[in-house]
TIKOLTOR-113368 format. One line per field, with one value per residue (C-alpha): residue in one letter; x, y, z; residue number from 0. Coordinates in steps of 0.02 Angstrom, whole numbers, padded with zeros to 5 digits. Each point is the difference from the previous one (the first is absolute). Layout:
N
r (a/...) $
c1 (X/...) $
c2 (Y/...) $
c3 (Z/...) $
k (NUM/...) $
END
This chain:
203
r (m/d/h/e/l/a/v/l/q/a/l/r/l/k/g/r/a/s/t/e/d/l/a/a/a/a/g/v/e/p/a/q/v/s/g/i/v/s/d/l/m/q/s/g/g/a/r/e/a/r/g/s/y/m/l/l/a/p/g/r/e/r/l/g/k/l/l/d/d/e/r/a/r/t/d/s/v/a/i/r/e/l/h/e/e/f/v/a/v/n/l/d/f/k/q/l/a/a/d/w/q/t/r/d/g/e/p/n/d/h/d/d/p/a/y/d/e/q/v/l/d/r/l/p/s/i/h/e/r/v/t/p/i/l/h/r/v/g/a/a/a/p/r/l/a/s/y/q/q/r/l/d/r/a/l/e/r/v/r/a/g/d/h/a/w/l/l/k/p/l/i/d/s/y/h/t/v/w/f/e/l/h/e/e/l/l/g/l/a/g/l/s/r/e/a/e/a/a/s/g/r/a/e) $
c1 (00460/00167/00021/00106/-00125/-00124/00076/00092/-00187/-00067/00155/-00040/-00190/-00012/00156/00090/-00040/00079/00073/-00171/-00129/00102/-00013/-00202/-00022/00104/-00062/00170/00092/00069/00179/-00002/-00030/00135/00121/-00088/00007/00181/00070/-00076/00064/00187/-00058/-00022/-00173/-00086/00021/-00049/-00069/-00066/-00046/-00060/00058/-00006/00009/00153/00025/00103/-00134/-00128/00113/-00007/-00198/-00031/00076/-00094/-00145/00016/00058/-00178/-00077/00054/-00040/-00169/-00156/-00023/-00189/-00046/00044/-00084/-00170/00038/00060/-00178/-00099/00093/-00027/-00206/00020/00146/-00166/-00109/00168/00047/-00163/-00017/00161/-00078/-00155/00103/00119/-00157/-00190/-00085/00130/00073/00158/-00089/00045/-00076/-00111/-00143/00032/-00120/00037/00189/-00099/-00085/00152/00119/-00143/00032/00190/-00044/-00094/00133/00139/-00097/-00021/00202/00019/-00018/00104/00134/00009/00020/00140/00084/-00005/00051/00118/00071/00076/-00133/-00096/00028/-00090/-00149/00073/00023/-00152/-00080/00129/-00060/-00207/00017/00074/-00149/-00116/00045/-00034/00201/-00052/00155/00029/-00128/00106/00122/00172/00200/-00119/-00061/-00165/-00116/00016/00184/-00016/-00158/00141/00145/-00099/-00051/00163/00049/-00116/00018/00187/00002/-00153/00120/-00095/00016/-00092/00014/-00126/-00112/00005/-00070/-00149/-00026/00033/00142/-00034) $
c2 (-00463/00032/00180/-00007/-00058/00123/00159/-00072/-00052/00164/00092/-00079/00004/00210/-00014/00165/00032/00067/-00067/00036/-00041/-00175/-00028/00034/-00117/-00134/00028/00013/00128/00147/-00062/-00170/00077/00085/-00119/-00098/00128/00060/-00220/00042/00122/-00044/-00168/00087/-00058/00191/00155/00161/00181/00168/-00123/-00170/-00164/-00101/-00164/-00043/-00189/-00077/00074/-00108/-00142/-00017/00030/-00115/-00120/00058/-00042/-00171/-00051/00068/-00072/-00177/00018/00055/-00100/00032/-00081/00137/00134/-00027/-00041/00173/00112/-00089/00066/00204/-00036/00019/00149/00085/-00008/00113/00113/00027/00047/00140/00067/00011/00080/00142/00040/00013/00030/-00025/-00041/00144/00064/00028/00187/-00049/00139/-00076/-00057/-00133/-00095/-00018/-00022/-00177/-00050/00016/-00062/-00189/-00011/-00021/-00178/-00034/00028/-00143/-00109/00004/00005/-00206/00008/00071/-00090/-00166/00044/00080/-00170/-00082/00107/00126/00125/00055/00032/00181/00054/-00019/00117/00144/-00047/00048/00149/00050/00004/00085/00157/-00037/00007/00174/00063/00010/-00105/00003/-00153/-00108/00024/00112/-00069/00003/00005/-00149/00006/-00128/-00019/-00010/-00121/-00105/-00003/-00072/-00122/-00065/-00012/-00089/-00127/-00019/-00043/-00104/-00119/-00014/00071/00182/00166/-00027/-00122/00038/00168/-00116/-00071/00178/-00039/00147/00142) $
c3 (00551/-00111/00020/-00133/-00118/00072/-00035/-00166/-00080/00062/-00115/-00151/00024/00007/-00119/00113/00184/00145/00163/00086/-00142/-00016/00208/-00022/-00147/00081/00164/00056/00149/-00108/00049/-00067/-00160/00015/00028/-00150/-00118/00061/-00044/-00128/-00082/00087/-00141/-00140/00013/00024/-00041/00082/-00080/00078/00170/-00067/-00071/-00158/-00028/-00129/-00073/00148/00100/-00075/-00043/00225/-00017/-00107/00096/00169/-00073/-00096/00176/00088/-00168/00062/00178/-00047/-00016/-00196/00007/00141/-00082/-00166/00125/00100/-00194/-00049/00113/00012/-00193/00014/00113/-00104/-00149/00109/00052/-00192/-00018/00146/-00062/-00174/00076/00093/-00152/-00117/-00005/-00166/-00126/00088/00122/00154/00057/00164/00014/00055/00182/00007/-00136/00067/00174/-00084/-00078/00164/00097/-00063/00039/00174/-00056/-00103/00128/00139/-00168/-00029/00192/00032/-00152/00060/00183/-00074/-00140/00146/00072/-00150/-00048/00146/-00105/-00058/00169/-00005/-00160/00114/00105/-00157/-00067/00181/-00022/-00157/-00006/00201/-00097/-00153/00137/00100/-00180/-00089/-00159/-00066/00088/-00100/-00163/-00013/-00065/00091/00212/00060/-00048/00010/-00188/00022/00124/-00092/-00145/00068/00120/-00153/-00078/00135/00030/-00204/00045/00128/-00081/-00182/-00085/-00129/-00021/-00184/00002/00146/-00114/-00143/00100/00051/00184/00030/00057) $
k (0/1/2/3/4/5/6/7/8/9/10/11/12/13/14/15/16/17/18/19/20/21/22/23/24/25/26/27/28/29/30/31/32/33/34/35/36/37/38/39/40/41/42/43/44/45/46/47/48/49/50/51/52/53/54/55/56/57/58/59/60/61/62/63/64/65/66/67/68/69/70/71/72/73/74/75/76/77/78/79/80/81/82/83/84/85/86/87/88/89/90/91/92/93/94/95/96/97/98/99/100/101/102/103/104/105/106/107/108/109/110/111/112/113/114/115/116/117/118/119/120/121/122/123/124/125/126/127/128/129/130/131/132/133/134/135/136/137/138/139/140/141/142/143/144/145/146/147/148/149/150/151/152/153/154/155/156/157/158/159/160/161/162/163/164/165/166/167/168/169/170/171/172/173/174/175/176/177/178/179/180/181/182/183/184/185/186/187/188/189/190/191/192/193/194/195/196/197/198/199/200/201/202) $
END
């Protein structure tokens, strides 16, 4: 796996992240992340603020080249097919997220445990459906193999009762990982999120 690409892409997707967050997202050892980020800082490709890093223009330019190189050596037809399979599951996850956030057209205040449980009970089935797709994604694009472990971890936390790990932003929640995965598939398939949004298929 190209560790530099994995770290830079994780930083782009998250916008701002610590070394630990980047290691978890990229599937790269923290020591390796530190070295990559240090080199990036020295080249003017990133800046640090309060323990978090963000990409600057030179870093984005470098990332663009690495992504182009990855796309050139990846079977785009296979990725597009996998993306289509993912979209079918994505529609059900979008509905689960909507049902968790709202109820009868109003914000869900989560004062009905039975309703919340009914919504959460649908998540393992969605996870089971996306897992074989992810296995094939990892075979077609090895850098993306870590998404399976990230979704597994988020699911475990939700099942343990920490429901913030379903949709909460700024952590590796199920939705955060799912959204980033969709972004990766769109990029590798040469598709745009704007087109997905227009078709109603984006998160």
